[in-house]
mmCIF file of the N, C-alpha and C atoms, coordinates in Angstrom:
data_MODEL
# 
_entry.id   MODEL 
# 
loop_
_atom_site.group_PDB 
_atom_site.id 
_atom_site.type_symbol 
_atom_site.label_atom_id 
_atom_site.label_alt_id 
_atom_site.label_comp_id 
_atom_site.label_asym_id 
_atom_site.label_entity_id 
_atom_site.label_seq_id 
_atom_site.pdbx_PDB_ins_code 
_atom_site.Cartn_x 
_atom_site.Cartn_y 
_atom_site.Cartn_z 
_atom_site.occupancy 
_atom_site.B_iso_or_equiv 
_atom_site.pdbx_formal_charge 
_atom_site.auth_seq_id 
_atom_site.auth_comp_id 
_atom_site.auth_asym_id 
_atom_site.auth_atom_id 
_atom_site.pdbx_PDB_model_num 
ATOM 1   N N  . MET A 1 1  ? 131.276 -314.218 143.374 1.00 0.00 ? 1  MET A N  1 
ATOM 2   C CA . MET A 1 1  ? 132.042 -313.012 143.151 1.00 0.00 ? 1  MET A CA 1 
ATOM 3   C C  . MET A 1 1  ? 131.428 -312.275 141.963 1.00 0.00 ? 1  MET A C  1 
ATOM 4   N N  . GLY A 1 2  ? 131.189 -311.015 142.134 1.00 0.00 ? 2  GLY A N  1 
ATOM 5   C CA . GLY A 1 2  ? 130.575 -310.211 141.095 1.00 0.00 ? 2  GLY A CA 1 
ATOM 6   C C  . GLY A 1 2  ? 131.576 -309.700 140.079 1.00 0.00 ? 2  GLY A C  1 
ATOM 7   N N  . PHE A 1 3  ? 131.052 -309.077 139.068 1.00 0.00 ? 3  PHE A N  1 
ATOM 8   C CA . PHE A 1 3  ? 131.863 -308.531 137.993 1.00 0.00 ? 3  PHE A CA 1 
ATOM 9   C C  . PHE A 1 3  ? 132.907 -307.536 138.509 1.00 0.00 ? 3  PHE A C  1 
ATOM 10  N N  . LEU A 1 4  ? 132.488 -306.620 139.363 1.00 0.00 ? 4  LEU A N  1 
ATOM 11  C CA . LEU A 1 4  ? 133.418 -305.600 139.853 1.00 0.00 ? 4  LEU A CA 1 
ATOM 12  C C  . LEU A 1 4  ? 134.490 -306.193 140.758 1.00 0.00 ? 4  LEU A C  1 
ATOM 13  N N  . ASP A 1 5  ? 134.141 -307.195 141.545 1.00 0.00 ? 5  ASP A N  1 
ATOM 14  C CA . ASP A 1 5  ? 135.150 -307.856 142.374 1.00 0.00 ? 5  ASP A CA 1 
ATOM 15  C C  . ASP A 1 5  ? 136.191 -308.544 141.508 1.00 0.00 ? 5  ASP A C  1 
ATOM 16  N N  . ASN A 1 6  ? 135.724 -309.180 140.440 1.00 0.00 ? 6  ASN A N  1 
ATOM 17  C CA . ASN A 1 6  ? 136.625 -309.852 139.519 1.00 0.00 ? 6  ASN A CA 1 
ATOM 18  C C  . ASN A 1 6  ? 137.546 -308.842 138.824 1.00 0.00 ? 6  ASN A C  1 
ATOM 19  N N  . ALA A 1 7  ? 136.998 -307.725 138.397 1.00 0.00 ? 7  ALA A N  1 
ATOM 20  C CA . ALA A 1 7  ? 137.782 -306.681 137.741 1.00 0.00 ? 7  ALA A CA 1 
ATOM 21  C C  . ALA A 1 7  ? 138.813 -306.104 138.702 1.00 0.00 ? 7  ALA A C  1 
ATOM 22  N N  . LYS A 1 8  ? 138.423 -305.900 139.956 1.00 0.00 ? 8  LYS A N  1 
ATOM 23  C CA . LYS A 1 8  ? 139.355 -305.367 140.955 1.00 0.00 ? 8  LYS A CA 1 
ATOM 24  C C  . LYS A 1 8  ? 140.504 -306.347 141.197 1.00 0.00 ? 8  LYS A C  1 
ATOM 25  N N  . ASP A 1 9  ? 140.195 -307.638 141.266 1.00 0.00 ? 9  ASP A N  1 
ATOM 26  C CA . ASP A 1 9  ? 141.239 -308.645 141.457 1.00 0.00 ? 9  ASP A CA 1 
ATOM 27  C C  . ASP A 1 9  ? 142.218 -308.664 140.287 1.00 0.00 ? 9  ASP A C  1 
ATOM 28  N N  . LYS A 1 10 ? 141.703 -308.568 139.074 1.00 0.00 ? 10 LYS A N  1 
ATOM 29  C CA . LYS A 1 10 ? 142.571 -308.559 137.897 1.00 0.00 ? 10 LYS A CA 1 
ATOM 30  C C  . LYS A 1 10 ? 143.438 -307.307 137.859 1.00 0.00 ? 10 LYS A C  1 
ATOM 31  N N  . LEU A 1 11 ? 142.856 -306.169 138.200 1.00 0.00 ? 11 LEU A N  1 
ATOM 32  C CA . LEU A 1 11 ? 143.617 -304.926 138.224 1.00 0.00 ? 11 LEU A CA 1 
ATOM 33  C C  . LEU A 1 11 ? 144.681 -304.975 139.316 1.00 0.00 ? 11 LEU A C  1 
ATOM 34  N N  . SER A 1 12 ? 144.340 -305.525 140.458 1.00 0.00 ? 12 SER A N  1 
ATOM 35  C CA . SER A 1 12 ? 145.294 -305.656 141.550 1.00 0.00 ? 12 SER A CA 1 
ATOM 36  C C  . SER A 1 12 ? 146.466 -306.540 141.143 1.00 0.00 ? 12 SER A C  1 
ATOM 37  N N  . ASP A 1 13 ? 146.182 -307.636 140.454 1.00 0.00 ? 13 ASP A N  1 
ATOM 38  C CA . ASP A 1 13 ? 147.242 -308.517 139.973 1.00 0.00 ? 13 ASP A CA 1 
ATOM 39  C C  . ASP A 1 13 ? 148.138 -307.802 138.970 1.00 0.00 ? 13 ASP A C  1 
ATOM 40  N N  . ALA A 1 14 ? 147.533 -307.021 138.082 1.00 0.00 ? 14 ALA A N  1 
ATOM 41  C CA . ALA A 1 14 ? 148.313 -306.277 137.088 1.00 0.00 ? 14 ALA A CA 1 
ATOM 42  C C  . ALA A 1 14 ? 149.225 -305.258 137.767 1.00 0.00 ? 14 ALA A C  1 
ATOM 43  N N  . VAL A 1 15 ? 148.728 -304.588 138.787 1.00 0.00 ? 15 VAL A N  1 
ATOM 44  C CA . VAL A 1 15 ? 149.541 -303.606 139.509 1.00 0.00 ? 15 VAL A CA 1 
ATOM 45  C C  . VAL A 1 15 ? 150.686 -304.311 140.242 1.00 0.00 ? 15 VAL A C  1 
ATOM 46  N N  . ASP A 1 16 ? 150.405 -305.475 140.824 1.00 0.00 ? 16 ASP A N  1 
ATOM 47  C CA . ASP A 1 16 ? 151.454 -306.232 141.502 1.00 0.00 ? 16 ASP A CA 1 
ATOM 48  C C  . ASP A 1 16 ? 152.559 -306.633 140.536 1.00 0.00 ? 16 ASP A C  1 
ATOM 49  N N  . LYS A 1 17 ? 152.190 -307.061 139.350 1.00 0.00 ? 17 LYS A N  1 
ATOM 50  C CA . LYS A 1 17 ? 153.170 -307.564 138.380 1.00 0.00 ? 17 LYS A CA 1 
ATOM 51  C C  . LYS A 1 17 ? 153.859 -306.456 137.603 1.00 0.00 ? 17 LYS A C  1 
ATOM 52  N N  . HIS A 1 18 ? 153.141 -305.371 137.312 1.00 0.00 ? 18 HIS A N  1 
ATOM 53  C CA . HIS A 1 18 ? 153.658 -304.341 136.412 1.00 0.00 ? 18 HIS A CA 1 
ATOM 54  C C  . HIS A 1 18 ? 153.567 -302.942 137.002 1.00 0.00 ? 18 HIS A C  1 
ATOM 55  N N  . GLY A 1 19 ? 153.722 -302.814 138.310 1.00 0.00 ? 19 GLY A N  1 
ATOM 56  C CA . GLY A 1 19 ? 153.598 -301.522 138.969 1.00 0.00 ? 19 GLY A CA 1 
ATOM 57  C C  . GLY A 1 19 ? 154.553 -300.477 138.444 1.00 0.00 ? 19 GLY A C  1 
ATOM 58  N N  . ASP A 1 20 ? 155.781 -300.889 138.131 1.00 0.00 ? 20 ASP A N  1 
ATOM 59  C CA . ASP A 1 20 ? 156.765 -299.935 137.631 1.00 0.00 ? 20 ASP A CA 1 
ATOM 60  C C  . ASP A 1 20 ? 156.376 -299.389 136.256 1.00 0.00 ? 20 ASP A C  1 
ATOM 61  N N  . LYS A 1 21 ? 155.826 -300.238 135.408 1.00 0.00 ? 21 LYS A N  1 
ATOM 62  C CA . LYS A 1 21 ? 155.403 -299.787 134.079 1.00 0.00 ? 21 LYS A CA 1 
ATOM 63  C C  . LYS A 1 21 ? 154.174 -298.888 134.176 1.00 0.00 ? 21 LYS A C  1 
ATOM 64  N N  . ILE A 1 22 ? 153.261 -299.219 135.058 1.00 0.00 ? 22 ILE A N  1 
ATOM 65  C CA . ILE A 1 22 ? 152.061 -298.401 135.250 1.00 0.00 ? 22 ILE A CA 1 
ATOM 66  C C  . ILE A 1 22 ? 152.450 -297.029 135.798 1.00 0.00 ? 22 ILE A C  1 
ATOM 67  N N  . GLU A 1 23 ? 153.364 -297.033 136.752 1.00 0.00 ? 23 GLU A N  1 
ATOM 68  C CA . GLU A 1 23 ? 153.846 -295.767 137.317 1.00 0.00 ? 23 GLU A CA 1 
ATOM 69  C C  . GLU A 1 23 ? 154.493 -294.905 136.236 1.00 0.00 ? 23 GLU A C  1 
ATOM 70  N N  . GLY A 1 24 ? 155.290 -295.533 135.382 1.00 0.00 ? 24 GLY A N  1 
ATOM 71  C CA . GLY A 1 24 ? 155.923 -294.806 134.286 1.00 0.00 ? 24 GLY A CA 1 
ATOM 72  C C  . GLY A 1 24 ? 154.895 -294.214 133.328 1.00 0.00 ? 24 GLY A C  1 
ATOM 73  N N  . GLY A 1 25 ? 153.827 -294.963 133.067 1.00 0.00 ? 25 GLY A N  1 
ATOM 74  C CA . GLY A 1 25 ? 152.768 -294.459 132.189 1.00 0.00 ? 25 GLY A CA 1 
ATOM 75  C C  . GLY A 1 25 ? 152.034 -293.274 132.784 1.00 0.00 ? 25 GLY A C  1 
ATOM 76  N N  . ILE A 1 26 ? 151.783 -293.335 134.079 1.00 0.00 ? 26 ILE A N  1 
ATOM 77  C CA . ILE A 1 26 ? 151.125 -292.219 134.754 1.00 0.00 ? 26 ILE A CA 1 
ATOM 78  C C  . ILE A 1 26 ? 152.012 -290.977 134.699 1.00 0.00 ? 26 ILE A C  1 
ATOM 79  N N  . ASP A 1 27 ? 153.304 -291.162 134.960 1.00 0.00 ? 27 ASP A N  1 
ATOM 80  C CA . ASP A 1 27 ? 154.241 -290.036 134.915 1.00 0.00 ? 27 ASP A CA 1 
ATOM 81  C C  . ASP A 1 27 ? 154.352 -289.455 133.508 1.00 0.00 ? 27 ASP A C  1 
ATOM 82  N N  . LYS A 1 28 ? 154.364 -290.330 132.509 1.00 0.00 ? 28 LYS A N  1 
ATOM 83  C CA . LYS A 1 28 ? 154.451 -289.879 131.119 1.00 0.00 ? 28 LYS A CA 1 
ATOM 84  C C  . LYS A 1 28 ? 153.206 -289.080 130.734 1.00 0.00 ? 28 LYS A C  1 
ATOM 85  N N  . ALA A 1 29 ? 152.036 -289.547 131.151 1.00 0.00 ? 29 ALA A N  1 
ATOM 86  C CA . ALA A 1 29 ? 150.797 -288.820 130.874 1.00 0.00 ? 29 ALA A CA 1 
ATOM 87  C C  . ALA A 1 29 ? 150.794 -287.459 131.570 1.00 0.00 ? 29 ALA A C  1 
ATOM 88  N N  . ALA A 1 30 ? 151.317 -287.409 132.791 1.00 0.00 ? 30 ALA A N  1 
ATOM 89  C CA . ALA A 1 30 ? 151.389 -286.142 133.527 1.00 0.00 ? 30 ALA A CA 1 
ATOM 90  C C  . ALA A 1 30 ? 152.327 -285.167 132.826 1.00 0.00 ? 30 ALA A C  1 
ATOM 91  N N  . ASP A 1 31 ? 153.448 -285.669 132.337 1.00 0.00 ? 31 ASP A N  1 
ATOM 92  C CA . ASP A 1 31 ? 154.390 -284.805 131.611 1.00 0.00 ? 31 ASP A CA 1 
ATOM 93  C C  . ASP A 1 31 ? 153.757 -284.254 130.339 1.00 0.00 ? 31 ASP A C  1 
ATOM 94  N N  . LEU A 1 32 ? 153.021 -285.096 129.626 1.00 0.00 ? 32 LEU A N  1 
ATOM 95  C CA . LEU A 1 32 ? 152.354 -284.655 128.414 1.00 0.00 ? 32 LEU A CA 1 
ATOM 96  C C  . LEU A 1 32 ? 151.310 -283.586 128.731 1.00 0.00 ? 32 LEU A C  1 
ATOM 97  N N  . ALA A 1 33 ? 150.524 -283.808 129.776 1.00 0.00 ? 33 ALA A N  1 
ATOM 98  C CA . ALA A 1 33 ? 149.512 -282.823 130.168 1.00 0.00 ? 33 ALA A CA 1 
ATOM 99  C C  . ALA A 1 33 ? 150.165 -281.500 130.570 1.00 0.00 ? 33 ALA A C  1 
ATOM 100 N N  . SER A 1 34 ? 151.276 -281.590 131.260 1.00 0.00 ? 34 SER A N  1 
ATOM 101 C CA . SER A 1 34 ? 151.992 -280.383 131.665 1.00 0.00 ? 34 SER A CA 1 
ATOM 102 C C  . SER A 1 34 ? 152.519 -279.626 130.448 1.00 0.00 ? 34 SER A C  1 
ATOM 103 N N  . ASP A 1 35 ? 153.077 -280.358 129.490 1.00 0.00 ? 35 ASP A N  1 
ATOM 104 C CA . ASP A 1 35 ? 153.576 -279.727 128.270 1.00 0.00 ? 35 ASP A CA 1 
ATOM 105 C C  . ASP A 1 35 ? 152.455 -279.061 127.482 1.00 0.00 ? 35 ASP A C  1 
ATOM 106 N N  . LYS A 1 36 ? 151.323 -279.743 127.381 1.00 0.00 ? 36 LYS A N  1 
ATOM 107 C CA . LYS A 1 36 ? 150.196 -279.206 126.603 1.00 0.00 ? 36 LYS A CA 1 
ATOM 108 C C  . LYS A 1 36 ? 149.583 -277.970 127.250 1.00 0.00 ? 36 LYS A C  1 
ATOM 109 N N  . THR A 1 37 ? 149.674 -277.867 128.571 1.00 0.00 ? 37 THR A N  1 
ATOM 110 C CA . THR A 1 37 ? 149.099 -276.714 129.266 1.00 0.00 ? 37 THR A CA 1 
ATOM 111 C C  . THR A 1 37 ? 150.149 -275.658 129.596 1.00 0.00 ? 37 THR A C  1 
ATOM 112 N N  . GLY A 1 38 ? 151.372 -275.885 129.170 1.00 0.00 ? 38 GLY A N  1 
ATOM 113 C CA . GLY A 1 38 ? 152.426 -274.910 129.424 1.00 0.00 ? 38 GLY A CA 1 
ATOM 114 C C  . GLY A 1 38 ? 152.793 -274.800 130.889 1.00 0.00 ? 38 GLY A C  1 
ATOM 115 N N  . GLY A 1 39 ? 152.550 -275.830 131.661 1.00 0.00 ? 39 GLY A N  1 
ATOM 116 C CA . GLY A 1 39 ? 152.892 -275.822 133.083 1.00 0.00 ? 39 GLY A CA 1 
ATOM 117 C C  . GLY A 1 39 ? 151.911 -275.060 133.951 1.00 0.00 ? 39 GLY A C  1 
ATOM 118 N N  . LYS A 1 40 ? 150.848 -274.560 133.338 1.00 0.00 ? 40 LYS A N  1 
ATOM 119 C CA . LYS A 1 40 ? 149.886 -273.723 134.062 1.00 0.00 ? 40 LYS A CA 1 
ATOM 120 C C  . LYS A 1 40 ? 149.156 -274.484 135.174 1.00 0.00 ? 40 LYS A C  1 
ATOM 121 N N  . TYR A 1 41 ? 148.952 -275.784 134.984 1.00 0.00 ? 41 TYR A N  1 
ATOM 122 C CA . TYR A 1 41 ? 148.171 -276.582 135.936 1.00 0.00 ? 41 TYR A CA 1 
ATOM 123 C C  . TYR A 1 41 ? 149.017 -277.667 136.606 1.00 0.00 ? 41 TYR A C  1 
ATOM 124 N N  . ASP A 1 42 ? 150.303 -277.438 136.722 1.00 0.00 ? 42 ASP A N  1 
ATOM 125 C CA . ASP A 1 42 ? 151.192 -278.464 137.277 1.00 0.00 ? 42 ASP A CA 1 
ATOM 126 C C  . ASP A 1 42 ? 150.795 -278.899 138.682 1.00 0.00 ? 42 ASP A C  1 
ATOM 127 N N  . ASP A 1 43 ? 150.326 -277.982 139.506 1.00 0.00 ? 43 ASP A N  1 
ATOM 128 C CA . ASP A 1 43 ? 149.937 -278.361 140.862 1.00 0.00 ? 43 ASP A CA 1 
ATOM 129 C C  . ASP A 1 43 ? 148.734 -279.301 140.857 1.00 0.00 ? 43 ASP A C  1 
ATOM 130 N N  . LYS A 1 44 ? 147.787 -279.053 139.980 1.00 0.00 ? 44 LYS A N  1 
ATOM 131 C CA . LYS A 1 44 ? 146.608 -279.919 139.876 1.00 0.00 ? 44 LYS A CA 1 
ATOM 132 C C  . LYS A 1 44 ? 146.963 -281.270 139.244 1.00 0.00 ? 44 LYS A C  1 
ATOM 133 N N  . ILE A 1 45 ? 147.846 -281.240 138.258 1.00 0.00 ? 45 ILE A N  1 
ATOM 134 C CA . ILE A 1 45 ? 148.295 -282.478 137.617 1.00 0.00 ? 45 ILE A CA 1 
ATOM 135 C C  . ILE A 1 45 ? 149.034 -283.346 138.625 1.00 0.00 ? 45 ILE A C  1 
ATOM 136 N N  . GLU A 1 46 ? 149.919 -282.749 139.392 1.00 0.00 ? 46 GLU A N  1 
ATOM 137 C CA . GLU A 1 46 ? 150.678 -283.501 140.396 1.00 0.00 ? 46 GLU A CA 1 
ATOM 138 C C  . GLU A 1 46 ? 149.752 -284.086 141.461 1.00 0.00 ? 46 GLU A C  1 
ATOM 139 N N  . SER A 1 47 ? 148.759 -283.332 141.848 1.00 0.00 ? 47 SER A N  1 
ATOM 140 C CA . SER A 1 47 ? 147.784 -283.826 142.819 1.00 0.00 ? 47 SER A CA 1 
ATOM 141 C C  . SER A 1 47 ? 147.042 -285.045 142.268 1.00 0.00 ? 47 SER A C  1 
ATOM 142 N N  . GLY A 1 48 ? 146.644 -284.967 141.015 1.00 0.00 ? 48 GLY A N  1 
ATOM 143 C CA . GLY A 1 48 ? 145.957 -286.085 140.375 1.00 0.00 ? 48 GLY A CA 1 
ATOM 144 C C  . GLY A 1 48 ? 146.843 -287.307 140.248 1.00 0.00 ? 48 GLY A C  1 
ATOM 145 N N  . VAL A 1 49 ? 148.107 -287.088 139.931 1.00 0.00 ? 49 VAL A N  1 
ATOM 146 C CA . VAL A 1 49 ? 149.070 -288.190 139.827 1.00 0.00 ? 49 VAL A CA 1 
ATOM 147 C C  . VAL A 1 49 ? 149.220 -288.882 141.172 1.00 0.00 ? 49 VAL A C  1 
ATOM 148 N N  . ASP A 1 50 ? 149.369 -288.095 142.222 1.00 0.00 ? 50 ASP A N  1 
ATOM 149 C CA . ASP A 1 50 ? 149.512 -288.679 143.557 1.00 0.00 ? 50 ASP A CA 1 
ATOM 150 C C  . ASP A 1 50 ? 148.281 -289.499 143.952 1.00 0.00 ? 50 ASP A C  1 
ATOM 151 N N  . LYS A 1 51 ? 147.110 -288.976 143.671 1.00 0.00 ? 51 LYS A N  1 
ATOM 152 C CA . LYS A 1 51 ? 145.873 -289.694 144.005 1.00 0.00 ? 51 LYS A CA 1 
ATOM 153 C C  . LYS A 1 51 ? 145.738 -290.978 143.201 1.00 0.00 ? 51 LYS A C  1 
ATOM 154 N N  . ALA A 1 52 ? 146.084 -290.935 141.917 1.00 0.00 ? 52 ALA A N  1 
ATOM 155 C CA . ALA A 1 52 ? 145.998 -292.131 141.072 1.00 0.00 ? 52 ALA A CA 1 
ATOM 156 C C  . ALA A 1 52 ? 146.964 -293.206 141.550 1.00 0.00 ? 52 ALA A C  1 
ATOM 157 N N  . LYS A 1 53 ? 148.189 -292.805 141.871 1.00 0.00 ? 53 LYS A N  1 
ATOM 158 C CA . LYS A 1 53 ? 149.186 -293.771 142.345 1.00 0.00 ? 53 LYS A CA 1 
ATOM 159 C C  . LYS A 1 53 ? 148.767 -294.371 143.686 1.00 0.00 ? 53 LYS A C  1 
ATOM 160 N N  . ASP A 1 54 ? 148.255 -293.548 144.584 1.00 0.00 ? 54 ASP A N  1 
ATOM 161 C CA . ASP A 1 54 ? 147.803 -294.050 145.889 1.00 0.00 ? 54 ASP A CA 1 
ATOM 162 C C  . ASP A 1 54 ? 146.648 -295.034 145.733 1.00 0.00 ? 54 ASP A C  1 
ATOM 163 N N  . ALA A 1 55 ? 145.714 -294.712 144.850 1.00 0.00 ? 55 ALA A N  1 
ATOM 164 C CA . ALA A 1 55 ? 144.558 -295.588 144.646 1.00 0.00 ? 55 ALA A CA 1 
ATOM 165 C C  . ALA A 1 55 ? 144.984 -296.925 144.059 1.00 0.00 ? 55 ALA A C  1 
ATOM 166 N N  . LEU A 1 56 ? 145.847 -296.898 143.063 1.00 0.00 ? 56 LEU A N  1 
ATOM 167 C CA . LEU A 1 56 ? 146.307 -298.149 142.455 1.00 0.00 ? 56 LEU A CA 1 
ATOM 168 C C  . LEU A 1 56 ? 147.156 -298.961 143.417 1.00 0.00 ? 56 LEU A C  1 
ATOM 169 N N  . ASP A 1 57 ? 147.995 -298.281 144.166 1.00 0.00 ? 57 ASP A N  1 
ATOM 170 C CA . ASP A 1 57 ? 148.877 -298.973 145.093 1.00 0.00 ? 57 ASP A CA 1 
ATOM 171 C C  . ASP A 1 57 ? 148.104 -299.619 146.230 1.00 0.00 ? 57 ASP A C  1 
ATOM 172 N N  . GLY A 1 58 ? 147.015 -299.025 146.634 1.00 0.00 ? 58 GLY A N  1 
ATOM 173 C CA . GLY A 1 58 ? 146.242 -299.545 147.764 1.00 0.00 ? 58 GLY A CA 1 
ATOM 174 C C  . GLY A 1 58 ? 145.207 -300.596 147.403 1.00 0.00 ? 58 GLY A C  1 
ATOM 175 N N  . LEU A 1 59 ? 145.145 -301.019 146.155 1.00 0.00 ? 59 LEU A N  1 
ATOM 176 C CA . LEU A 1 59 ? 144.132 -302.003 145.754 1.00 0.00 ? 59 LEU A CA 1 
ATOM 177 C C  . LEU A 1 59 ? 144.236 -303.306 146.521 1.00 0.00 ? 59 LEU A C  1 
ATOM 178 N N  . ASP A 1 60 ? 145.452 -303.725 146.804 1.00 0.00 ? 60 ASP A N  1 
ATOM 179 C CA . ASP A 1 60 ? 145.617 -305.009 147.499 1.00 0.00 ? 60 ASP A CA 1 
ATOM 180 C C  . ASP A 1 60 ? 145.759 -304.842 149.018 1.00 0.00 ? 60 ASP A C  1 
ATOM 181 N N  . GLY A 1 61 ? 145.570 -303.622 149.495 1.00 0.00 ? 61 GLY A N  1 
ATOM 182 C CA . GLY A 1 61 ? 145.662 -303.373 150.928 1.00 0.00 ? 61 GLY A CA 1 
ATOM 183 C C  . GLY A 1 61 ? 147.077 -303.120 151.414 1.00 0.00 ? 61 GLY A C  1 
ATOM 184 N N  . LYS A 1 62 ? 148.039 -303.164 150.502 1.00 0.00 ? 62 LYS A N  1 
ATOM 185 C CA . LYS A 1 62 ? 149.438 -302.916 150.848 1.00 0.00 ? 62 LYS A CA 1 
ATOM 186 C C  . LYS A 1 62 ? 149.939 -301.765 149.973 1.00 0.00 ? 62 LYS A C  1 
ATOM 187 N N  . ASP A 1 63 ? 150.760 -300.923 150.553 1.00 0.00 ? 63 ASP A N  1 
ATOM 188 C CA . ASP A 1 63 ? 151.361 -299.838 149.787 1.00 0.00 ? 63 ASP A CA 1 
ATOM 189 C C  . ASP A 1 63 ? 152.783 -300.231 149.406 1.00 0.00 ? 63 ASP A C  1 
ATOM 190 N N  . ASP A 1 64 ? 152.894 -301.126 148.421 1.00 0.00 ? 64 ASP A N  1 
ATOM 191 C CA . ASP A 1 64 ? 154.207 -301.630 148.087 1.00 0.00 ? 64 ASP A CA 1 
ATOM 192 C C  . ASP A 1 64 ? 154.480 -301.759 146.596 1.00 0.00 ? 64 ASP A C  1 
ATOM 193 N N  . ASP A 1 65 ? 153.541 -301.352 145.753 1.00 0.00 ? 65 ASP A N  1 
ATOM 194 C CA . ASP A 1 65 ? 153.692 -301.599 144.322 1.00 0.00 ? 65 ASP A CA 1 
ATOM 195 C C  . ASP A 1 65 ? 154.156 -300.392 143.539 1.00 0.00 ? 65 ASP A C  1 
ATOM 196 N N  . ILE A 1 66 ? 153.693 -299.227 143.910 1.00 0.00 ? 66 ILE A N  1 
ATOM 197 C CA . ILE A 1 66 ? 154.008 -297.997 143.176 1.00 0.00 ? 66 ILE A CA 1 
ATOM 198 C C  . ILE A 1 66 ? 154.610 -297.009 144.149 1.00 0.00 ? 66 ILE A C  1 
ATOM 199 N N  . GLN A 1 67 ? 155.687 -296.382 143.740 1.00 0.00 ? 67 GLN A N  1 
ATOM 200 C CA . GLN A 1 67 ? 156.402 -295.431 144.613 1.00 0.00 ? 67 GLN A CA 1 
ATOM 201 C C  . GLN A 1 67 ? 155.733 -294.124 144.537 1.00 0.00 ? 67 GLN A C  1 
# 
């Protein structure tokens, strides 16, 4: 198993165990970015949030960790 496979497994385990906290962090970062930009880029921020959540949730092949 290579370095990247090992890193992916560890990240997948972290998402399985702490998906709710990770989701909260992503949402908090999105809120901060929205506040700093005055809401000007909310559509792009929301798109990025959705993509990040989908990518993290799909690491283990199941969509069950992040809402």
